[in-house]
Backbone bond lengths (Angstrom), bond angles and torsions (degrees), N, CA, C in turn:
res aa  C-N    CA-C-N  psi(-1)  N-CA   C-N-CA  omega(-1)  CA-C   N-CA-C  phi
1 M - - - 1.450 - - 1.525 108.87 -
2 A 1.312 116.44 137.10 1.464 121.29 -177.77 1.523 110.43 -73.47
3 E 1.323 115.43 141.65 1.460 122.26 175.92 1.521 108.27 -82.31
4 P 1.331 118.31 137.72 1.470 118.99 178.18 1.526 110.38 -65.70
5 L 1.309 115.85 142.45 1.460 122.13 -179.94 1.524 108.17 -91.16
6 S 1.321 116.18 117.76 1.462 120.92 179.83 1.519 109.41 -84.89
7 R 1.319 115.79 118.49 1.468 121.49 179.54 1.528 110.53 -59.11
8 E 1.339 116.21 -44.24 1.465 120.63 -178.08 1.526 111.82 -63.07
9 E 1.330 115.74 -44.70 1.463 119.83 179.63 1.526 110.91 -66.14
10 L 1.324 116.95 -38.80 1.455 120.63 178.71 1.532 110.21 -63.16
11 I 1.317 116.74 -45.06 1.467 120.68 178.95 1.525 110.39 -62.28
12 E 1.331 115.88 -42.67 1.466 120.19 179.15 1.532 111.06 -58.16
13 E 1.316 116.10 -44.20 1.468 119.71 179.81 1.532 111.47 -70.45
14 L 1.316 117.55 -38.50 1.472 120.29 177.92 1.528 111.18 -61.22
15 L 1.317 116.69 -37.51 1.466 120.05 179.24 1.532 111.47 -64.37
16 K 1.316 116.47 -29.50 1.465 120.52 179.39 1.529 111.91 -69.18
17 L 1.330 117.95 -17.67 1.463 120.34 -179.46 1.525 112.13 -66.69
18 G 1.329 117.97 -13.47 1.460 121.90 177.10 1.522 113.35 -93.95
19 S 1.303 116.62 7.63 1.464 121.59 -177.56 1.533 111.44 -67.78
20 D 1.325 115.81 157.67 1.465 121.35 173.46 1.531 111.04 -83.51
21 D 1.319 116.14 -13.84 1.467 122.22 -177.44 1.530 109.05 -90.42
22 D 1.336 116.42 110.63 1.465 120.96 -177.80 1.529 112.83 -59.50
23 Q 1.323 117.04 -36.25 1.467 119.45 179.68 1.523 110.81 -66.85
24 E 1.338 117.21 -38.90 1.466 120.63 177.54 1.532 110.38 -63.69
25 I 1.327 116.55 -39.56 1.466 121.42 178.44 1.526 109.96 -63.95
26 L 1.316 116.86 -47.00 1.462 121.32 -179.84 1.527 111.20 -62.58
27 D 1.331 116.90 -44.11 1.464 120.71 178.93 1.532 110.94 -62.15
28 A 1.325 116.35 -42.73 1.464 120.83 179.69 1.529 110.21 -63.84
29 A 1.325 116.61 -44.19 1.470 120.40 -179.72 1.528 110.44 -61.24
30 R 1.312 116.84 -41.33 1.468 119.93 179.08 1.526 111.00 -66.74
31 K 1.329 117.53 -40.90 1.472 120.66 178.23 1.530 110.35 -63.04
32 I 1.314 116.29 -41.70 1.466 120.54 179.60 1.529 109.88 -63.14
33 H 1.326 116.02 -47.96 1.463 120.97 -179.86 1.532 110.71 -58.66
34 T 1.326 116.76 -45.51 1.464 121.59 179.94 1.527 111.05 -64.27
35 A 1.328 116.80 -41.90 1.472 120.65 -178.89 1.523 111.04 -63.96
36 V 1.323 116.70 -43.69 1.466 120.18 -179.43 1.530 110.08 -64.74
37 N 1.317 116.68 -44.61 1.468 120.19 178.92 1.524 111.54 -65.01
38 S 1.330 117.25 -42.17 1.465 121.38 -179.47 1.523 111.91 -65.90
39 A 1.321 116.46 -27.90 1.468 120.83 178.82 1.525 111.39 -78.04
40 G 1.327 116.43 -7.53 1.453 120.06 178.92 1.517 112.98 71.99
41 T 1.329 116.49 29.89 1.457 120.42 179.95 1.525 109.60 -125.70
42 T 1.293 115.74 -176.97 1.462 121.29 179.53 1.517 108.76 -132.12
43 W 1.325 115.87 164.02 1.471 120.01 175.68 1.522 109.98 -63.05
44 E 1.304 117.03 -35.06 1.467 120.28 179.35 1.523 110.34 -60.14
45 N 1.329 117.16 -42.08 1.472 120.41 178.13 1.515 111.70 -70.02
46 L 1.326 116.81 -41.89 1.464 120.23 -178.80 1.519 112.58 -65.57
47 L 1.314 116.59 -34.05 1.460 120.87 -175.55 1.525 112.33 -104.57
48 A 1.333 115.55 23.28 1.467 119.89 179.84 1.521 110.07 -58.88
49 V 1.313 115.59 135.56 1.454 121.85 178.90 1.516 108.60 -81.18
50 D 1.338 115.87 135.50 1.463 119.72 175.18 1.518 108.19 -65.02
51 D 1.328 116.09 129.53 1.456 120.36 179.93 1.517 108.13 -120.78
52 A 1.335 116.53 93.57 1.462 121.43 -177.19 1.525 111.51 -60.11
53 H 1.325 117.24 -24.92 1.457 119.86 -179.45 1.525 111.50 -69.99
54 A 1.322 117.24 -21.01 1.455 120.46 -179.82 1.520 112.00 -83.25
55 L 1.327 118.19 -10.47 1.448 122.13 -179.33 1.515 110.87 -82.91
56 N 1.335 116.69 151.47 1.458 117.33 169.89 1.523 107.22 -78.04
57 D 1.321 118.50 168.75 1.462 121.86 -172.83 1.516 113.21 -57.95
58 D 1.342 118.78 -44.76 1.464 121.16 -178.79 1.514 111.20 -63.43
59 D 1.339 117.36 -45.67 1.454 120.75 179.65 1.514 111.12 -64.51
60 A 1.323 117.87 -41.00 1.465 121.05 -179.79 1.517 110.13 -63.39
61 N 1.331 117.40 -42.91 1.457 120.01 179.58 1.519 111.50 -63.26
62 E 1.341 117.54 -43.64 1.457 120.35 179.69 1.520 111.13 -65.29
63 A 1.317 117.59 -45.10 1.458 120.03 -178.82 1.527 110.87 -68.24
64 D 1.334 118.36 -38.16 1.457 121.22 -179.88 1.518 112.18 -66.99
65 M 1.328 118.13 -29.31 1.456 120.90 -178.77 1.517 111.66 -64.00
66 L 1.325 117.42 -23.16 1.456 120.17 177.26 1.516 111.73 -65.36
67 D 1.321 117.41 -22.62 1.452 120.85 -179.07 1.524 111.99 -98.52
68 G 1.331 117.42 6.50 1.462 121.41 -175.97 1.509 113.08 -72.36
69 P 1.346 117.23 173.05 1.446 122.40 -176.97 1.520 113.77 -63.26
70 A 1.312 119.21 -22.75 1.462 120.22 -179.80 1.516 111.65 -62.11
71 N 1.328 117.14 -25.08 1.454 120.80 -177.48 1.516 112.75 -72.76
72 S 1.302 117.39 -22.25 1.456 119.41 -172.20 1.521 112.41 -99.30
73 D 1.331 118.22 15.31 1.451 121.68 -178.94 1.517 110.47 -81.00
74 P 1.344 118.36 101.05 1.458 120.70 -176.61 1.516 112.20 -72.81
75 S 1.333 118.49 -10.01 1.457 120.19 -178.05 1.519 112.63 -82.02
76 N 1.335 118.03 -4.73 1.454 120.41 178.66 1.514 110.28 -61.63
77 A 1.312 116.84 124.51 1.460 121.02 177.84 1.517 108.61 -78.03
78 A 1.330 116.68 158.21 1.463 121.16 177.54 1.517 108.72 -56.70
79 G 1.332 115.11 134.32 1.449 120.46 179.07 1.519 113.31 90.67
80 E 1.320 118.50 -16.29 1.458 122.04 177.75 1.514 108.22 -87.46
81 Q 1.318 117.40 129.86 1.450 120.34 -176.12 1.515 110.76 -94.33
82 S 1.327 115.79 131.16 1.457 119.91 173.75 1.516 108.65 -84.12
83 G 1.338 116.95 171.62 1.458 120.80 176.36 1.510 111.09 -57.32
84 G 1.326 117.39 -37.97 1.459 121.36 178.42 1.513 111.88 -64.74
85 D 1.346 115.63 -35.92 1.462 119.76 177.47 1.520 110.41 -66.28
86 E 1.323 116.99 -42.21 1.459 120.18 179.47 1.521 110.60 -61.90
87 E 1.302 116.63 -41.51 1.465 119.51 178.63 1.527 110.74 -68.84
88 A 1.330 117.35 -36.74 1.464 120.21 177.01 1.524 109.97 -61.73
89 I 1.332 116.62 -40.44 1.461 120.30 177.95 1.529 110.06 -61.57
90 K 1.327 117.33 -40.99 1.470 120.42 178.17 1.528 111.03 -61.29
91 L 1.329 116.04 -44.30 1.470 119.17 179.71 1.526 110.68 -66.87
92 I 1.332 116.59 -40.47 1.469 120.62 178.19 1.527 109.40 -61.12
93 D 1.329 116.84 -45.00 1.465 120.03 179.40 1.528 111.56 -62.13
94 K 1.339 116.55 -38.81 1.469 119.29 177.05 1.531 110.58 -63.72
95 L 1.337 116.43 -41.09 1.466 119.59 178.33 1.531 110.69 -65.56
96 L 1.328 117.00 -41.70 1.467 120.83 179.89 1.530 111.83 -64.95
97 S 1.321 117.37 -27.85 1.463 120.47 -178.20 1.523 113.06 -80.82
98 R 1.327 116.53 -7.49 1.469 119.43 179.20 1.525 109.26 -66.56
99 P 1.335 117.43 134.45 1.469 119.59 -177.26 1.533 113.65 -65.09
100 N 1.316 117.56 -23.77 1.463 119.79 -177.26 1.532 112.34 -103.53
101 C 1.325 117.66 23.34 1.463 121.94 179.51 1.529 108.43 -75.92
102 S 1.317 117.26 117.20 1.461 121.57 -177.09 1.525 111.04 -66.81
103 S 1.320 115.91 159.19 1.467 119.94 179.15 1.524 110.94 -63.71
104 E 1.330 117.09 -33.34 1.465 120.63 178.16 1.530 111.09 -65.79
105 L 1.332 115.93 -43.54 1.457 119.81 178.72 1.527 110.51 -67.78
106 Q 1.324 116.74 -39.48 1.464 119.92 177.00 1.527 110.55 -58.03
107 A 1.322 116.68 -45.08 1.470 120.76 179.95 1.532 110.53 -63.14
108 E 1.334 116.73 -42.48 1.467 120.70 179.11 1.529 110.65 -62.90
109 L 1.317 116.80 -44.95 1.461 120.78 -179.03 1.528 111.72 -65.89
110 R 1.323 116.77 -39.63 1.474 119.64 176.89 1.528 110.07 -64.60
111 G 1.336 115.79 -34.70 1.466 119.58 176.03 1.523 111.65 -63.05
112 Y 1.332 116.54 -38.25 1.469 119.45 176.61 1.526 110.98 -64.79
113 K 1.335 117.04 -37.96 1.465 119.51 178.02 1.527 110.38 -64.22
114 E 1.328 116.93 -38.10 1.468 120.46 176.00 1.525 110.54 -65.11
115 D 1.347 116.53 -40.27 1.468 120.17 177.58 1.530 111.00 -61.37
116 I 1.325 116.68 -39.06 1.467 120.56 178.74 1.528 109.65 -62.30
117 K 1.324 116.41 -46.89 1.468 120.33 -179.93 1.526 111.52 -61.90
118 A 1.339 116.23 -34.18 1.466 120.63 -178.46 1.528 112.49 -85.13
119 G 1.344 116.91 -2.39 1.463 119.87 -178.84 1.521 113.26 75.11
120 E 1.324 116.35 22.27 1.469 121.89 -176.85 1.523 112.38 -109.04
121 F 1.313 117.38 18.68 1.458 123.59 -177.65 1.518 107.37 -100.13
122 D 1.342 117.43 120.10 1.465 119.57 -173.87 1.534 112.06 -116.70
123 E 1.322 114.72 -175.31 1.471 120.96 -177.32 1.526 112.52 -57.95
124 S 1.320 117.16 -40.59 1.468 118.62 -179.15 1.526 110.43 -66.10
125 D 1.339 116.82 -33.88 1.459 120.04 176.03 1.529 110.67 -66.34
126 R 1.340 116.74 -42.95 1.469 120.86 178.27 1.525 110.33 -60.50
127 H 1.314 115.61 -44.21 1.467 119.94 179.78 1.531 110.29 -61.83
128 Y 1.319 116.09 -43.11 1.466 120.30 -179.89 1.532 111.16 -62.37
129 I 1.341 116.83 -45.71 1.461 120.39 -179.58 1.525 110.38 -62.31
130 R 1.327 115.99 -42.47 1.463 119.48 179.59 1.530 110.65 -63.33
131 A 1.317 116.68 -46.08 1.465 120.42 -179.95 1.530 110.62 -63.50
132 L 1.314 116.72 -41.68 1.466 120.93 178.65 1.526 110.40 -62.89
133 Y 1.314 116.42 -45.61 1.464 120.80 178.87 1.532 110.39 -60.52
134 N 1.318 117.07 -46.79 1.466 120.42 -179.00 1.521 111.74 -63.81
135 R 1.325 117.22 -34.93 1.458 120.96 -178.49 1.525 111.45 -75.35
136 L 1.340 117.40 -33.99 1.460 120.16 -173.95 1.511 114.90 -98.77
137 K 1.333 117.04 -7.83 1.469 118.78 -178.06 1.529 109.18 -63.47
138 T 1.325 114.91 153.42 1.470 118.99 -178.50 1.494 110.86 -98.83
């Protein structure tokens, strides 16, 4: 059974690749390689480029709305949802409704919904949700 790939742990190890300590770099690279293999995925899958042309019109419109001007409104108070947040919730709900959504992914997605409610959902989160949706859509 494949081990779930932790985004946070992967980022933590990737950051170590800039270290001045060669042993730390080597250890991080090995951990990253092992994590990707254990997750049953490949670098090609992880680094897949979003291809809006491959989306149908409804999916493209929903995913594109995450990048709209509503996302960049810094005046949004905590707990107030921007248009981008509303669209992110729609994409999250679509991902949660997938029959093969793992319990780990469900927990992560529910955490993003909590972040949205708390006003802690940012551009990088929107980008991640959009990329995840585009990669996992059927």
